N, C-alpha and C positions, 0 to 999 in steps of 0.2 A: 632169379627174382626172390626177394625177401619173402619169408613166410607170411608176413602181413599182407602183402600184395596178392600173393597166391590165394590166401584165405578170402580176401575181398572178392576175388574173381570167382571163387567157388560159391560164395554166398550170392553174388550177383547172378550167376548162372542158375543157381538153385531157385532163387526168387523168381526168375523169369519162367522157369519150368513149373514150379509148384504153386505159386501164390495166385489167387484169383485176381484177374485184371482189375476188377472193381476196387479191391483193397489198395492196390498200387495207385490207382487213379485218385482214390480218396486222400491218400497221404500227399500226393502231388498237388491236389486241389487246395488242401489246407495250407501248404507252403505258399502257393500263388496268392491265396486270399490274404494271408498275413503280410506278405511282401507288398502287395498293392495297398493294403491298409496303412502300412508304415511309411511307404515312399511314393505313393501315387500310381496311377494306371499307365504311365508312359514308360515302357521298358528302357528307352534310350536315356531316360533321366533317373532310372531306378535299377542299379546293378543287381540287386537281390532279385527283383522281379524278372529281369532279363535272364538270369541264371535259372530261376525256377521254370520259366517258360521253355528254355532250352532243354532242361531235363525232362519236362513233360513231353515235348516233341520227340525226344530220344526214346520214350516209352510208347510212342504212337498214340498219345492222348489226343482225342478229337479236338478240333479247333473250337467247337462250341463249348466244350467242357472248360477249356482254358479261359475263354471269354467270360463264361458264367462265373468262374472262380474270381476273376479280376473284378467283375462288377459286384460280387459279394463283398469284396474288400473295400471298395470305394463308394458303392452305391447305398441304397436304402434297404438292401436285402437283410435277411435274418442272420447275418454273419455273427458267429459267436465271438466272445472276447477271449481269444486264445492267449495262453501264457507259455513262454518257452522255459523249460527246466532241464537241467543236466543232472543225471543220476550217475553215481559211480559205485563200483563194487568189485567183487572177485568172483570168478567162475571156478569150475573144476580145475585142479592142479595149480591153483593160485594165479590164474590168468586174470589180468586186469581188464575190466569192462567199463566202457562209457556208453551211456544211453541218452540220446537227445529226444526229449518229449515236447510235444505241443498239445496243450490240453486246456479245456475250459473248466476243469474241476481238479484242482491241486490235490485235494484229499483223496479222491478216487485214484488218481495217477500214482500217488505215493503208496497206497495200499496195494495196487496192482503190481507195482515194481517189486515191492517187498515179497509179495506172494510168489511171483514168477521166479525170482532169484532163489528163494528158499526151497521151492518145489523141484528145482533143476540143478541142485548141487552147488549153489552159489550163495554169496552173502552180500547184501546191500550195505554199502558203507556211507560215510559222511562225504559231503561235497569236498573235493580236494584230496580224498584218500588215495586216489590213483592218478589224478590229473597230471601230476608232475612227471609221469611216465610217458606223456604224449606231448607232441607239438601241434599247434594249429597251423595247418598248411593248406594250400590249394592242390587239387588233384584233377587231372584230365586224362581220360582213358580212350585210346584208339585200338581197334583190332589190329592184329599183326599184319594183315594184308594191305594196310594203308601205306606202309613204307617199311624199308629195312631199318634195322636198329640204328645204323650209322646215320641214315637220312633223317630219322625222327629225332635223334639226339642233336644233330646239327640244327635242324629247324627249331626245336624247342629252346635250345640255348640262345639262338639268335632272337627268339621271341621274348626272352627274359626268364626262362625257367631255371630252377636251381639244380634239378637232377632228372634223369630219365632211367627207368628200369624196363628192360624189354626181355620177353621170352616168347615161347610159342603161342601163348594166349594173347599177347598184345603189348602195347606200350603204355606205361604209367608215367605221366609227366607230373613232377612236383614243382610247386611254385611257392613263393612267399604268399601269405594270406592276402596281402594287399595287391599282388600282381596277378591274381587268378584271372580276372576278366580280360586283362590285356593279353596275357599269354593265350588264353582260350580263343579269343577273337582272331589273333594272328594265325594260330594253327588252323582254325576253321576256314580261313580264307584260302589256305593251301590244301587242306585235306577234307574239307566238308565238316558236317556236324560231328562232334565228339559223341561217343557212345554214352559217356557219362562225365560229369564234371561237377565240382563243388568244393566246399571247404570240408576238410576231414580232420580227425584226430589221428596223427601218425605216431606210432609208438617209437620212443627213443630207448626203451628198455624192453627186451623180449622175454617171453616165458616159454620154455620148452615143454612140450606135452607129448604123451604117447598116444597110441590110437584110441584107447578107451577114454582117456581124458578129452581128446579132441572130439570124439563122437558125442560125449555128454555135453561138451561145450556147444556143439552145433545145436543140440536140442534146446539149450538155454537161449541161444541166439534166435532160433526159430520161434520160440515161445514169446520172446520179447518183440520180435518183428511182427508177430501176429496181432499184437495189441494195437488198437486203433489210434492210441495217443502217441505211439513211438514213431519217430521219424527216421532215426538211424541208430545202429549199434556198431561199436568198434571194440576190438580186442587187441591185446598185444601178444596173441598166440604165435609161437614159432614151432616148427616141426621139421623133422627130417624128410627127405624125398620119399622115403618108404611110407611114412605116415600120410603125406600129401597124396600119394598115388592111391592109397586105400580110401581116403576121403573123396577124391575125385571119382573113384569107381562107384562109390555109394551115393554121390550127389545127384 
C-alpha cells in the first residue's frame, strides 16, 4: 500500500488511541451542524449530512449528539456561523501539508495555523502552494477481515470505484469525488458500515522522508489535529517499509 494510505491508517489508529473522545465528537458535531445548515436536516436529500452522520456513527457517537448537532444547524439554536478554509504549507523534509479548517474566527485560525507550523518545523504557504500535488477524491475504508483483496476489488469496481489498495490493515477504496456516496452505499449493502469514508486530498506527488523527519512530521500533524478548528490534515509523505515499521511501533 502506498505510503499515503499507510500514514493515514497510522494517524487514524493513533487518533483512536490517543485523542479524547470529546474532541473527536466536537469535530464531528461541527461537520454535521454545517452540513445540516447548508442542505437541510434530511440525510436522504443531503449527501453531505448523510456522510457526516455515517462518519459519526463510525466513531460510536451517541444518537442524541447527532440529533442535537442537526438541530443546531437547522433550528434556532446558538449555532455559530462557521467558515470553511483550506491552509497549505510544508512540513519537515519538504512534505506538502493540506489542512482543512472550520472556524467562526478567521483571524484566530490563521494565527493558530501559522504558529503551529512554525513551532513544528514547518512553513505555512499561500493557498495553492501545494494543492497541485493532490487530487480531490472519495475514500472508503474497510478492515481487512471484511473481505479478501480480490473480493473487495471486484465489489468496489462493480460499485463504480476507481481503485482499491489492500494490505494487512485493510482496504482503501478510491472513487471520483462525485461517485463517493454511490460507491459507499453499494459497498455498505454488502459489507456493512465502512470504518471511515469521505472526500480526501490524495497526493499525486510523494515526498520521501527518513525516520527523524517522519517523527517530526507526526508531531506537526498531531499539533494541527489537536486544534479545535481543524477538521482534517493530509500530507504527501512517503517512506520506506523500515520507516513505516518504526512509526507503527511508536504509534
